[in-house]
N, CA and C atoms as a LAMMPS dump frame, in Angstrom:
ITEM: TIMESTEP
0
ITEM: NUMBER OF ATOMS
321
ITEM: BOX BOUNDS ff ff ff
-5.0000000000000000e+02 5.0000000000000000e+02
-5.0000000000000000e+02 5.0000000000000000e+02
-5.0000000000000000e+02 5.0000000000000000e+02
ITEM: ATOMS id mol type element x y z
1 1 1 N -269.12 112.643 -191.667
2 1 2 C -267.926 111.764 -191.65
3 1 3 C -266.608 112.596 -191.879
4 2 1 N -266.711 113.522 -192.846
5 2 2 C -265.539 114.381 -193.121
6 2 3 C -265.268 115.334 -191.91
7 3 1 N -266.303 115.725 -191.327
8 3 2 C -266.111 116.665 -190.186
9 3 3 C -265.265 116.125 -189.064
10 4 1 N -265.422 114.662 -188.78
11 4 2 C -264.588 114.067 -187.864
12 4 3 C -263.107 113.967 -188.285
13 5 1 N -262.906 113.819 -189.568
14 5 2 C -261.656 113.799 -190.132
15 5 3 C -260.925 115.203 -190.025
16 6 1 N -261.695 116.255 -190.263
17 6 2 C -261.084 117.548 -190.028
18 6 3 C -260.708 117.835 -188.606
19 7 1 N -261.648 117.41 -187.671
20 7 2 C -261.297 117.567 -186.23
21 7 3 C -260.066 116.785 -185.905
22 8 1 N -259.905 115.575 -186.366
23 8 2 C -258.736 114.792 -186.092
24 8 3 C -257.529 115.471 -186.659
25 9 1 N -257.521 115.995 -187.855
26 9 2 C -256.41 116.682 -188.45
27 9 3 C -256.061 117.889 -187.569
28 10 1 N -257.1 118.623 -187.116
29 10 2 C -256.819 119.857 -186.353
30 10 3 C -256.12 119.482 -185.044
31 11 1 N -256.635 118.446 -184.336
32 11 2 C -256.029 117.961 -183.075
33 11 3 C -254.585 117.506 -183.337
34 12 1 N -254.378 116.761 -184.423
35 12 2 C -252.978 116.344 -184.876
36 12 3 C -252.058 117.517 -185.007
37 13 1 N -252.494 118.533 -185.717
38 13 2 C -251.648 119.696 -185.975
39 13 3 C -251.354 120.462 -184.612
40 14 1 N -252.35 120.445 -183.714
41 14 2 C -252.068 121.196 -182.47
42 14 3 C -251.025 120.401 -181.71
43 15 1 N -251.157 119.106 -181.632
44 15 2 C -250.26 118.3 -180.883
45 15 3 C -248.77 118.372 -181.519
46 16 1 N -248.824 118.413 -182.812
47 16 2 C -247.526 118.597 -183.569
48 16 3 C -246.838 119.93 -183.175
49 17 1 N -247.637 120.988 -183.188
50 17 2 C -247.092 122.331 -182.764
51 17 3 C -246.559 122.34 -181.371
52 18 1 N -247.263 121.681 -180.47
53 18 2 C -246.825 121.607 -179.036
54 18 3 C -245.46 120.788 -179.003
55 19 1 N -245.369 119.68 -179.709
56 19 2 C -244.116 118.957 -179.718
57 19 3 C -242.944 119.773 -180.313
58 20 1 N -243.305 120.511 -181.377
59 20 2 C -242.351 121.364 -181.894
60 20 3 C -241.748 122.48 -181.001
61 21 1 N -242.669 123.059 -180.275
62 21 2 C -242.278 124.059 -179.238
63 21 3 C -241.419 123.442 -178.189
64 22 1 N -241.745 122.244 -177.706
65 22 2 C -241.029 121.549 -176.673
66 22 3 C -239.627 121.225 -177.239
67 23 1 N -239.652 120.681 -178.466
68 23 2 C -238.325 120.319 -179.029
69 23 3 C -237.418 121.498 -179.231
70 24 1 N -237.985 122.66 -179.579
71 24 2 C -237.121 123.863 -179.748
72 24 3 C -236.592 124.324 -178.435
73 25 1 N -237.434 124.359 -177.434
74 25 2 C -237.038 124.776 -176.09
75 25 3 C -236.026 123.887 -175.455
76 26 1 N -236.312 122.562 -175.526
77 26 2 C -235.296 121.621 -174.935
78 26 3 C -234.032 121.579 -175.678
79 27 1 N -234.061 121.704 -176.984
80 27 2 C -232.737 121.735 -177.705
81 27 3 C -231.969 122.91 -177.33
82 28 1 N -232.599 124.046 -177.08
83 28 2 C -231.846 125.363 -176.67
84 28 3 C -231.301 125.066 -175.207
85 29 1 N -232.11 124.431 -174.339
86 29 2 C -231.642 124.275 -172.943
87 29 3 C -230.461 123.266 -172.927
88 30 1 N -230.646 122.195 -173.876
89 30 2 C -229.564 121.234 -173.916
90 30 3 C -228.218 121.749 -174.386
91 31 1 N -228.208 122.712 -175.279
92 31 2 C -227.032 123.362 -175.767
93 31 3 C -226.455 124.249 -174.609
94 32 1 N -227.307 124.878 -173.832
95 32 2 C -226.753 125.662 -172.652
96 32 3 C -226.201 124.745 -171.621
97 33 1 N -226.805 123.54 -171.434
98 33 2 C -226.244 122.586 -170.479
99 33 3 C -224.863 122.017 -170.941
100 34 1 N -224.703 121.833 -172.249
101 34 2 C -223.43 121.349 -172.713
102 34 3 C -222.331 122.446 -172.579
103 35 1 N -222.672 123.758 -172.607
104 35 2 C -221.739 124.742 -172.493
105 35 3 C -221.259 124.892 -171.01
106 36 1 N -221.985 124.28 -170.105
107 36 2 C -221.495 124.313 -168.72
108 36 3 C -222.345 125.111 -167.851
109 37 1 N -223.436 125.63 -168.297
110 37 2 C -224.367 126.403 -167.419
111 37 3 C -225.076 125.486 -166.501
112 38 1 N -225.409 125.918 -165.348
113 38 2 C -226.097 125.079 -164.368
114 38 3 C -227.627 125.157 -164.722
115 39 1 N -228.255 123.976 -164.79
116 39 2 C -229.726 123.771 -165.066
117 39 3 C -230.24 122.876 -164.006
118 40 1 N -231.509 123.085 -163.669
119 40 2 C -232.042 122.254 -162.678
120 40 3 C -232.564 120.891 -163.274
121 41 1 N -233.066 120.851 -164.373
122 41 2 C -233.631 119.636 -165.008
123 41 3 C -232.78 119.147 -166.075
124 42 1 N -231.447 118.947 -165.784
125 42 2 C -230.514 118.56 -166.889
126 42 3 C -230.823 117.212 -167.431
127 43 1 N -231.319 116.202 -166.636
128 43 2 C -231.58 114.924 -167.205
129 43 3 C -232.711 114.973 -168.059
130 44 1 N -233.789 115.796 -167.825
131 44 2 C -234.942 115.933 -168.648
132 44 3 C -234.529 116.522 -170.013
133 45 1 N -233.712 117.534 -170.037
134 45 2 C -233.236 118.106 -171.253
135 45 3 C -232.422 117.131 -172.062
136 46 1 N -231.678 116.178 -171.394
137 46 2 C -230.852 115.313 -172.101
138 46 3 C -231.601 114.174 -172.666
139 47 1 N -232.657 113.705 -172.038
140 47 2 C -233.357 112.509 -172.511
141 47 3 C -234.666 112.81 -173.156
142 48 1 N -235.034 113.961 -173.403
143 48 2 C -236.316 114.33 -173.945
144 48 3 C -236.446 113.836 -175.462
145 49 1 N -237.481 113.086 -175.843
146 49 2 C -237.551 112.629 -177.18
147 49 3 C -237.92 113.744 -178.154
148 50 1 N -238.534 114.774 -177.7
149 50 2 C -238.902 115.943 -178.556
150 50 3 C -237.564 116.623 -178.92
151 51 1 N -236.545 116.705 -178.011
152 51 2 C -235.324 117.333 -178.341
153 51 3 C -234.549 116.485 -179.315
154 52 1 N -234.515 115.204 -179.059
155 52 2 C -233.789 114.286 -179.99
156 52 3 C -234.364 114.362 -181.422
157 53 1 N -235.607 114.348 -181.526
158 53 2 C -236.207 114.348 -182.843
159 53 3 C -235.977 115.789 -183.476
160 54 1 N -235.942 116.841 -182.717
161 54 2 C -235.641 118.143 -183.242
162 54 3 C -234.256 118.24 -183.691
163 55 1 N -233.299 117.64 -182.882
164 55 2 C -231.839 117.72 -183.302
165 55 3 C -231.585 116.869 -184.509
166 56 1 N -232.256 115.789 -184.717
167 56 2 C -231.95 114.869 -185.725
168 56 3 C -232.653 115.421 -187.113
169 57 1 N -233.721 116.182 -186.904
170 57 2 C -234.352 116.748 -188.091
171 57 3 C -235.62 116.054 -188.47
172 58 1 N -235.978 115.01 -187.787
173 58 2 C -237.182 114.206 -188.082
174 58 3 C -238.39 115.046 -187.781
175 59 1 N -238.41 115.86 -186.674
176 59 2 C -239.588 116.628 -186.291
177 59 3 C -239.847 117.681 -187.364
178 60 1 N -238.792 118.29 -187.895
179 60 2 C -239.047 119.345 -188.976
180 60 3 C -239.666 118.743 -190.147
181 61 1 N -239.271 117.54 -190.615
182 61 2 C -239.691 116.882 -191.784
183 61 3 C -241.246 116.508 -191.541
184 62 1 N -241.517 115.963 -190.384
185 62 2 C -242.988 115.588 -190.01
186 62 3 C -243.814 116.793 -190.075
187 63 1 N -243.308 117.951 -189.448
188 63 2 C -244.057 119.187 -189.464
189 63 3 C -244.318 119.686 -190.862
190 64 1 N -243.335 119.742 -191.637
191 64 2 C -243.46 120.322 -193.064
192 64 3 C -244.454 119.456 -193.891
193 65 1 N -244.224 118.136 -193.85
194 65 2 C -245.075 117.322 -194.691
195 65 3 C -246.511 117.249 -194.202
196 66 1 N -246.664 117.232 -192.881
197 66 2 C -248.09 117.188 -192.414
198 66 3 C -248.797 118.506 -192.682
199 67 1 N -248.077 119.601 -192.52
200 67 2 C -248.691 120.833 -192.863
201 67 3 C -249.057 120.995 -194.293
202 68 1 N -248.146 120.472 -195.149
203 68 2 C -248.477 120.549 -196.577
204 68 3 C -249.628 119.752 -196.948
205 69 1 N -249.792 118.578 -196.371
206 69 2 C -250.902 117.737 -196.632
207 69 3 C -252.207 118.296 -196.142
208 70 1 N -252.188 118.879 -194.868
209 70 2 C -253.425 119.493 -194.409
210 70 3 C -253.765 120.742 -195.147
211 71 1 N -252.789 121.49 -195.62
212 71 2 C -253.03 122.735 -196.395
213 71 3 C -253.703 122.358 -197.729
214 72 1 N -253.171 121.339 -198.467
215 72 2 C -253.669 120.92 -199.718
216 72 3 C -255.072 120.359 -199.505
217 73 1 N -255.366 119.522 -198.523
218 73 2 C -256.622 119.047 -198.225
219 73 3 C -257.653 120.062 -198.076
220 74 1 N -257.247 121.177 -197.297
221 74 2 C -258.189 122.24 -197.012
222 74 3 C -258.459 123.023 -198.25
223 75 1 N -257.481 123.385 -199.076
224 75 2 C -257.674 124.162 -200.199
225 75 3 C -258.436 123.333 -201.293
226 76 1 N -258.272 122.065 -201.409
227 76 2 C -259.018 121.287 -202.351
228 76 3 C -260.494 121.292 -202.025
229 77 1 N -260.723 121.144 -200.6
230 77 2 C -262.101 121.155 -200.161
231 77 3 C -262.767 122.529 -200.413
232 78 1 N -262.016 123.542 -200.269
233 78 2 C -262.597 124.904 -200.486
234 78 3 C -262.792 125.077 -202.024
235 79 1 N -261.818 124.666 -202.856
236 79 2 C -261.876 124.866 -204.19
237 79 3 C -262.896 124.06 -204.978
238 80 1 N -263.111 122.807 -204.586
239 80 2 C -263.985 121.951 -205.319
240 80 3 C -265.367 121.805 -204.7
241 81 1 N -265.42 121.832 -203.368
242 81 2 C -266.66 121.603 -202.719
243 81 3 C -267.29 122.847 -202.223
244 82 1 N -266.527 123.937 -202.304
245 82 2 C -267.004 125.307 -201.772
246 82 3 C -267.523 125.18 -200.299
247 83 1 N -266.756 124.484 -199.515
248 83 2 C -267.023 124.354 -198.013
249 83 3 C -266.197 125.354 -197.233
250 84 1 N -266.762 126.391 -196.75
251 84 2 C -266.072 127.307 -195.968
252 84 3 C -266.396 127.179 -194.475
253 85 1 N -266.263 126.072 -193.865
254 85 2 C -266.539 125.93 -192.442
255 85 3 C -265.396 126.344 -191.65
256 86 1 N -265.571 126.616 -190.369
257 86 2 C -264.585 127.12 -189.48
258 86 3 C -263.495 126.104 -189.238
259 87 1 N -263.834 124.804 -189.302
260 87 2 C -262.808 123.719 -189.229
261 87 3 C -261.802 123.812 -190.294
262 88 1 N -262.219 124.048 -191.461
263 88 2 C -261.329 124.159 -192.677
264 88 3 C -260.415 125.312 -192.58
265 89 1 N -260.94 126.474 -192.211
266 89 2 C -260.195 127.716 -192.053
267 89 3 C -259.204 127.601 -190.91
268 90 1 N -259.655 126.925 -189.778
269 90 2 C -258.664 126.701 -188.686
270 90 3 C -257.537 125.754 -189.176
271 91 1 N -257.902 124.759 -190.017
272 91 2 C -256.918 123.814 -190.451
273 91 3 C -255.872 124.504 -191.355
274 92 1 N -256.364 125.518 -192.122
275 92 2 C -255.399 126.304 -192.981
276 92 3 C -254.482 127.12 -192.053
277 93 1 N -254.973 127.767 -191.142
278 93 2 C -254.199 128.55 -190.202
279 93 3 C -253.121 127.738 -189.395
280 94 1 N -253.547 126.56 -188.913
281 94 2 C -252.764 125.643 -188.196
282 94 3 C -251.75 125.018 -189.044
283 95 1 N -251.974 124.747 -190.292
284 95 2 C -250.959 124.16 -191.203
285 95 3 C -249.929 125.197 -191.593
286 96 1 N -250.293 126.431 -191.799
287 96 2 C -249.328 127.377 -192.07
288 96 3 C -248.424 127.607 -190.867
289 97 1 N -248.967 127.655 -189.631
290 97 2 C -248.191 127.827 -188.422
291 97 3 C -247.339 126.6 -188.244
292 98 1 N -247.753 125.408 -188.514
293 98 2 C -247.002 124.192 -188.383
294 98 3 C -245.833 124.143 -189.364
295 99 1 N -246.094 124.583 -190.576
296 99 2 C -245.09 124.69 -191.591
297 99 3 C -243.95 125.753 -191.159
298 100 1 N -244.446 126.795 -190.596
299 100 2 C -243.452 127.777 -190.064
300 100 3 C -242.543 127.162 -188.996
301 101 1 N -243.162 126.47 -188.098
302 101 2 C -242.335 125.832 -187.032
303 101 3 C -241.333 124.782 -187.513
304 102 1 N -241.847 124.025 -188.561
305 102 2 C -240.932 123.028 -189.159
306 102 3 C -239.804 123.761 -189.868
307 103 1 N -240.081 124.871 -190.476
308 103 2 C -238.953 125.631 -191.155
309 103 3 C -238.005 126.18 -190.139
310 104 1 N -238.514 126.653 -188.983
311 104 2 C -237.566 127.12 -187.963
312 104 3 C -236.773 125.993 -187.392
313 105 1 N -237.324 124.858 -187.219
314 105 2 C -236.613 123.716 -186.779
315 105 3 C -235.538 123.23 -187.66
316 106 1 N -235.755 123.409 -188.93
317 106 2 C -234.848 122.995 -190.021
318 106 3 C -233.504 123.73 -189.941
319 107 1 N -233.531 125.007 -189.472
320 107 2 C -232.326 125.807 -189.378
321 107 3 C -231.377 125.31 -188.423
């Protein structure tokens, strides 16, 4: 049963990292469009929900808190249960990466 939970958390962190990348890219393109540069997909950059959540700071908060929760769950599982499965180690790596993306979005 816990293995399914770990898989779900891993998939959640992967999707969160993808949304973070999209938010960073679209926020950068939206700033370029506001400066007057010609872009082909100007409406997409303007209306993208990933960009709006990255600009407002909600995406960085979600990334940081989700990564912290996954990181603590993985280390509690390693520390108390001594479970060193590949899912837990992957969850640690993804949580550190997601925390890093949230920290970059915060700037």
